[in-house]
C-alpha positions in Angstrom: -27.3 0.0 18.5 -27.5 -1.6 21.9 -24.8 -3.8 23.3 -23.5 -5.1 26.6 -20.5 -3.4 28.1 -17.8 -6.1 28.4 -16.7 -7.5 31.8 -13.3 -5.6 32.4 -12.2 -8.1 34.8 -12.1 -10.8 32.1 -9.9 -8.4 30.1 -7.7 -7.3 32.9 -8.4 -3.5 32.3 -10.4 -2.6 35.1 -11.2 1.1 34.7 -12.1 1.7 31.3 -15.7 1.3 32.1 -15.4 4.5 34.1 -14.6 6.3 31.0 -17.3 4.9 28.9 -20.1 5.4 31.3 -18.9 8.9 32.0 -20.0 10.0 28.5 -23.4 8.6 29.0 -22.8 5.3 27.3 -24.8 2.3 28.2 -27.2 -0.5 27.0 -30.0 0.8 24.9 -28.5 4.4 24.1 -27.8 5.6 20.6 -24.0 5.7 19.9 -23.2 3.5 22.8 -20.2 1.9 20.7 -18.5 5.2 19.9 -16.4 4.7 23.1 -16.7 1.3 24.2 -14.4 0.0 26.6 -13.5 -2.6 24.1 -12.5 -0.2 21.4 -10.4 1.6 23.7 -8.4 -1.6 24.9 -8.1 -2.7 21.3 -6.5 0.5 20.1 -4.1 1.0 23.1 -3.2 -2.8 22.9 -2.3 -2.4 19.2 0.0 0.4 20.2 1.4 -1.6 23.1 0.3 1.0 25.5 -1.7 -0.7 28.2 0.4 0.0 31.4 -0.1 0.6 35.2 2.6 3.1 36.4 3.2 2.8 40.1 0.4 0.2 40.3 -2.2 3.0 40.3 -1.7 4.9 37.2 -3.1 2.7 34.6 -3.8 3.7 30.9 -7.4 4.0 31.8 -7.1 6.1 34.8 -4.5 8.4 33.1 -6.9 8.7 29.9 -9.7 9.6 32.1 -7.9 12.2 34.1 -6.3 13.7 31.0 -9.7 14.0 29.4 -10.9 15.8 32.5 -8.1 18.3 32.2 -9.1 19.0 28.4 -12.7 19.6 29.5 -12.1 21.7 32.3 -10.5 25.1 32.6 -8.9 27.4 35.2 -7.6 25.8 38.3 -9.6 22.5 37.6 -7.5 22.1 34.4 -4.2 21.5 36.5 -2.4 18.4 37.1 -3.0 18.9 40.8 -6.5 18.9 40.3 -6.3 15.7 37.9 -4.6 14.1 40.7 -7.0 15.1 43.2 -9.6 13.5 41.2 -7.9 10.3 41.0 -7.4 10.2 44.8 -11.1 10.7 45.3 -11.7 8.0 42.7 -9.4 5.4 44.5 -10.8 6.3 48.1 -14.3 5.8 47.1 -13.7 2.5 45.2 -11.5 1.0 48.1 -8.3 1.2 46.2 -4.8 2.4 47.2 -4.6 6.3 46.6 -1.6 7.8 45.3 0.1 10.8 47.1 -0.6 14.6 46.1 2.7 14.6 44.2 2.0 15.2 40.5 5.1 13.9 39.3 4.3 10.4 38.9 0.9 11.2 37.1 3.1 13.5 34.6 5.3 10.8 33.8 2.5 8.2 33.2 0.7 10.9 31.2 3.8 10.9 28.8 3.4 7.2 28.3 0.1 7.9 26.3 0.6 6.8 22.7 0.1 9.9 20.5 -0.9 7.5 17.8 -3.4 5.7 19.9 -5.1 9.1 21.0 -5.2 10.0 17.3 -6.6 6.8 16.1 -9.2 6.7 19.0 -10.4 10.2 18.3 -10.7 9.4 14.4 -12.7 6.2 15.3 -15.1 8.1 17.3 -15.7 10.8 14.6 -16.0 8.2 11.8 -18.4 5.7 13.5 -20.4 9.0 14.5 -20.4 10.1 11.0 -21.5 6.5 9.6 -24.3 6.4 12.2 -25.7 9.9 11.3 -29.5 10.3 10.4 -30.1 10.8 6.8 -32.1 14.1 7.8 -28.7 15.5 8.9 -27.0 15.2 5.5 -27.1 17.6 2.5 -28.6 15.8 -0.6 -27.5 12.5 0.6 -23.8 13.8 0.8 -21.6 14.4 3.8 -20.1 18.0 3.8 -16.7 18.3 5.5 -15.8 22.0 6.5 -12.1 22.9 6.3 -10.4 25.6 8.0 -7.2 26.3 9.6 -6.1 27.8 12.9 -3.0 28.7 15.2 -2.4 27.9 18.7 0.6 28.8 21.0 2.3 26.9 23.8 4.8 27.4 26.7 8.0 29.1 25.8 10.6 26.2 26.3 13.6 25.4 24.2 12.0 22.1 23.2 8.9 23.8 21.9 10.7 26.6 20.1 12.9 24.1 18.3 9.7 22.4 16.7 7.3 25.0 16.6 9.5 28.4 16.6 7.9 31.7 17.3 7.3 34.5 14.8 10.3 35.9 13.3 9.0 39.3 14.2 9.4 38.8 17.9 12.5 39.0 19.8 14.0 35.8 21.6 12.4 35.4 25.0 9.6 37.5 24.4 7.0 35.5 22.0 5.6 32.0 22.3 6.1 29.0 20.2 3.5 28.8 17.6 1.9 26.0 15.6 -0.4 25.9 12.5 -3.1 23.5 12.3 -5.8 22.4 9.5 -9.0 20.6 10.5 -11.7 18.6 8.8 -14.9 19.0 10.7 -18.2 17.3 9.8 -21.2 19.5 8.9 -23.7 17.0 10.3 -22.2 16.0 13.5 -19.7 18.8 14.1 -17.1 16.1 14.9 -13.4 16.8 14.1 -12.5 14.0 11.6 -8.7 14.6 11.4 -6.3 17.5 12.0 -2.7 18.1 10.6 -0.3 20.4 12.7 3.3 21.8 11.8 5.2 25.0 12.4 3.7 28.3 11.9 6.2 29.2 9.1 8.7 27.5 6.9 8.7 25.6 3.7 5.7 23.3 3.2 4.0 24.5 6.4 1.0 26.4 4.9 -2.5 25.4 5.2 -2.7 23.8 1.7 0.3 21.7 2.4 -1.1 20.5 5.7 -4.4 19.9 4.0 -2.8 17.5 1.3 -1.8 15.3 4.3 -5.3 14.9 5.2 -6.8 13.9 1.8 -7.2 10.4 2.6 -9.8 11.3 5.3 -12.1 12.5 2.6 -14.2 9.9 0.9 -16.3 9.7 -2.6 -19.4 10.5 -0.4 -17.9 13.4 1.3 -18.1 17.1 0.0 -15.2 19.5 0.7 -16.6 22.9 1.7 -13.6 25.2 1.8 -12.3 29.0 1.9 -10.8 30.5 -1.1 -7.4 30.1 0.4 -7.7 26.3 -0.7 -9.4 26.9 -4.1 -6.5 26.1 -6.4 -6.4 23.9 -9.5 -4.3 21.3 -8.0 -6.4 21.2 -4.7 -9.6 20.7 -6.6 -8.1 18.1 -8.9 -6.6 16.0 -6.2 -10.0 16.1 -4.7 -11.8 15.0 -7.7 -9.3 12.3 -8.6 -10.4 10.4 -5.5 -14.0 11.0 -6.2 -14.5 14.0 -3.6 -16.6 16.9 -4.7 -15.6 20.3 -3.6 -17.1 23.8 -2.9 -15.0 26.8 -2.3 -14.9 30.6 -2.7 -13.2 31.6 -5.8 -9.6 32.9 -5.2 -9.3 36.8 -5.3 -6.5 36.5 -7.9 -8.7 34.8 -10.5 -11.0 37.1 -12.6 -14.7 36.1 -13.3 -16.4 36.8 -16.8 -19.9 35.5 -17.0 -19.9 36.2 -20.6 -17.7 33.3 -21.2 -18.5 29.5 -20.6 -21.7 27.6 -20.8 -24.6 29.6 -19.3 -26.8 27.9 -16.8 -28.6 30.8 -15.6 -28.0 34.5 -14.6 -24.5 34.4 -12.8 -24.4 30.7 -13.1 -22.2 29.1 -15.7 -19.7 26.1 -16.4 -16.1 27.0 -17.2 -13.0 25.3 -17.9 -9.9 25.5 -16.1 -6.4 24.5 -17.6 -3.7 22.7 -15.7 -0.8 25.1 -14.5 2.9 24.0 -14.5 4.1 21.5 -11.9 4.6 23.0 -8.6 7.9 22.2 -6.8 6.0 20.1 -4.0 4.4 17.7 -6.6 6.2 14.8 -8.1 6.3 14.1 -11.7 4.2 10.9 -11.3 1.6 12.6 -9.3 1.5 15.5 -11.9 1.0 13.0 -14.7 -2.4 12.0 -13.0 -3.5 15.6 -12.9 -6.0 16.2 -15.7 -5.2 18.8 -18.1 -8.5 20.6 -17.9 -11.2 20.7 -15.2 -14.8 21.4 -15.8 -16.0 23.5 -13.0 -19.1 25.5 -12.1 -19.1 29.2 -11.0 -21.9 31.0 -9.3 -22.2 34.5 -8.1 -24.6 35.6 -5.5 -25.2 38.7 -3.2 -25.5 38.3 0.7 -28.0 40.7 1.7 -28.5 41.5 5.6 -30.3 44.4 6.9 -28.0 46.8 8.5 -25.0 45.6 6.9 -23.4 46.1 3.4 -24.2 43.8 0.7 -21.4 41.2 0.1 -20.8 39.6 -3.4 -19.3 36.1 -3.5 -18.3 33.9 -6.4 -18.1 30.2 -5.6 -16.1 27.4 -7.6 -17.7 24.1 -7.4 -17.4 20.5 -9.0 -21.1 20.0 -8.8 -21.9 21.0 -12.2 -25.2 19.2 -12.4 -27.6 22.4 -12.1 -30.8 20.2 -11.9 -29.6 18.4 -9.1 -27.8 21.3 -7.1 -29.5 24.7 -8.1 -27.9 28.0 -7.7 -29.7 28.5 -4.3 -28.4 25.0 -3.2 -24.9 26.0 -3.8 -25.4 29.4 -2.0 -27.0 27.6 0.9 -24.0 24.9 1.0 -21.3 27.5 1.2 -23.2 29.5 3.7 -22.6 26.6 6.0 -18.9 27.1 5.9 -19.1 29.6 8.8 -20.0 26.7 11.2 -16.3 25.6 11.2 -15.4 28.8 12.5 -17.7 28.3 15.4 -16.4 24.8 16.0 -12.9 25.9 16.2 -13.8 28.8 18.4 -15.5 26.2 20.7 -12.4 24.1 20.8 -10.2 27.1 21.6 -12.4 28.8 24.1 -14.1 25.8 25.9 -11.0 23.3 25.5 -8.4 25.9 26.0 -6.6 25.4 22.6 -5.6 28.9 22.1 -2.6 28.2 24.4 -1.8 24.6 25.5 -0.1 23.8 28.7 2.3 21.2 28.0 6.2 22.1 27.7 7.5 19.6 25.0 6.3 19.1 21.7 5.5 15.4 22.0 3.1 16.3 25.0 1.8 19.3 23.1 0.6 16.8 20.3 -0.8 14.5 23.1 -2.6 17.4 24.6 -4.0 18.4 21.2 -5.2 14.9 20.2 -6.8 14.6 23.9 -8.8 17.7 23.3 -9.9 16.6 20.0 -11.0 13.1 21.5 -12.8 15.0 24.4 -14.5 17.4 21.8 -15.7 14.4 19.7 -17.1 12.7 22.8 -19.1 15.8 23.7 -20.3 16.1 20.1 -21.3 12.5 20.0 -23.1 13.0 23.4 -25.0 16.0 21.8 -25.9 13.7 18.7 -27.3 11.2 21.0 -29.6 13.9 22.5 -30.4 15.3 19.1 -31.2 11.8 17.6 -33.5 10.9 20.6 -35.5 14.2 20.6 -35.8 14.9 16.9 -33.3 17.8 16.5 -30.1 18.4 14.7 -26.9 18.1 16.6 -25.7 21.5 15.7 -29.0 22.9 17.4 -27.6 21.9 20.7 -25.3 24.0 22.6 -21.6 22.5 22.9 -20.8 24.3 25.9 -24.1 23.2 27.7 -23.3 19.6 26.8 -19.9 20.0 28.2 -21.2 21.3 31.5 -23.7 18.6 31.8 -21.2 15.8 31.1 -18.8 17.5 33.6 -21.5 17.6 36.4 -22.3 14.0 36.0 -18.8 12.7 35.4 -17.4 12.4 39.0 -21.0 11.0 40.0 -20.8 8.2 37.5 -17.1 7.5 37.6 -17.2 7.3 41.4 -20.1 4.9 41.6 -22.8 7.5 43.1 -25.1 6.5 40.3 -26.2 2.8 40.7 -25.4 0.6 37.8 -29.0 -0.4 37.5 -30.1 3.1 37.1 -27.4 4.2 34.8 -29.5 4.1 31.6 -32.2 5.9 33.2 -30.0 8.6 34.7 -28.5 9.0 31.3 -31.7 9.3 29.2 -32.9 11.9 31.7 -29.6 13.9 31.3 -29.9 13.5 27.5 -33.3 15.1 27.6 -32.0 17.9 29.5 -29.1 18.3 27.0 -31.5 18.3 24.1 -33.2 21.4 25.7 -30.0 23.4 25.6 -30.7 24.7 22.1 -28.4 27.5 20.4 -30.2 30.7 20.1 -31.0 31.8 16.6 -30.1 35.4 16.2 -30.2 36.4 12.5 -28.8 39.6 11.8 -26.9 40.3 15.1 -24.4 43.0 15.2 -22.1 43.4 17.9 -19.3 46.0 18.3 -15.7 44.9 18.5 -15.0 46.5 21.7 -14.4 45.6 25.5 -16.4 47.1 28.5 -14.6 45.5 31.2 -11.2 47.0 32.1 -8.5 44.9 33.3 -7.6 45.3 37.0 -4.0 46.1 36.2 -2.7 47.4 33.1 0.7 46.4 32.8 2.5 47.1 29.6 3.4 44.3 27.3 6.9 42.6 27.8 9.2 44.0 25.0 12.6 42.5 26.5 13.4 39.0 27.7 12.3 38.1 31.4 16.1 37.7 32.2 17.1 41.1 30.8 14.2 43.0 32.7 15.2 41.1 36.0 18.9 42.4 35.6 17.7 46.0 35.0 15.5 45.7 38.1 18.5 44.5 40.3 20.7 47.3 38.8 17.9 49.9 39.9 17.9 48.5 43.5 21.7 48.8 44.0 
């Protein structure tokens, strides 16, 4: 998979190489085509998004700085720190440096195309999935883990108009909140696609968001979902496009293993009948839904020392009991928990719990930049895994992110000679491969906090303007 990095000066896009090399891409390395300079140029050109604001803030430089903000936290995630990194970059490369003012950078950041960022993130994930080793798959299938999550954003009128806060909160007290559904690869842990919408309202639920992502799933994919998605229409829509599924049975459906075609104990074939057409479905689409579905229902118990036994019923379209045993289905659904950890990594490490941008357009740009940064870190971990005979999920995401950040400035600013870049990258990938996630089966932790906050201020229960007025009244 080796390839020469194209000469940026011939394309008139000097600077993209700094991005690609910062993520350990170079001649002779696995996955070196995932974020090639040529790919970035092609995608942003397609969206007419190659620019050079103020002669300094080009598409390449702004994307590099925005990715840095997504990967860092605390003070280093601020726009001021991003501008300081750009100043260092310009000074070390004998280029005209901008001022400390963040205004021009923020304006240039708004020029980044949301569609280009989304397409670039998807390209990275899809090509990483296509390049996966066979040992990373499950019975030659590509399991795709599906789950939803929420995130908040600054309380501005623009954000409130598109992503209103919860109705249970008074105006001026809560934060705008968005709902999202993500499709994550089990093999690579990369995010294949994301759909976002308001937290509440008509057709804003997780099922509605997932329906907008169905084209992401392919015939060789296998959707692994929680019981919230286990509906007749969802399974039928997936099966119509050749995608198998495995989901926990919805709690409103009653199991009766005395019925159906018995395969083994607590394992049988059942028939579901098509319900009435829901309001969101057109008559043309409803006509394409089969009147019955042949499904497989499996019951098994999860027994862990020190915990209560948990019983699960799984519904799947994998009806071949010889090819997919009951134990295989139980193992497959057990992998679903990985998506909870992946979303936690994005929320905690990339600060998706509460994004920083103050307009809905920039909120979506920030989201897709986070997803792009996350996929790039996962591709780096996959490179290390492939080189050193491990699975990508065995390698710590946090540690990989830290290693990339520690080397980012060195590579981008030219501290590492180009002739030594491959050697430097290979050594870094070896260090990343050594950062293996600990296996702690049966771990039990109480849901309590030991560290007390330094100042226990009460929660705000009135708008800030009202509280200010009360304080002024007390002072007079």
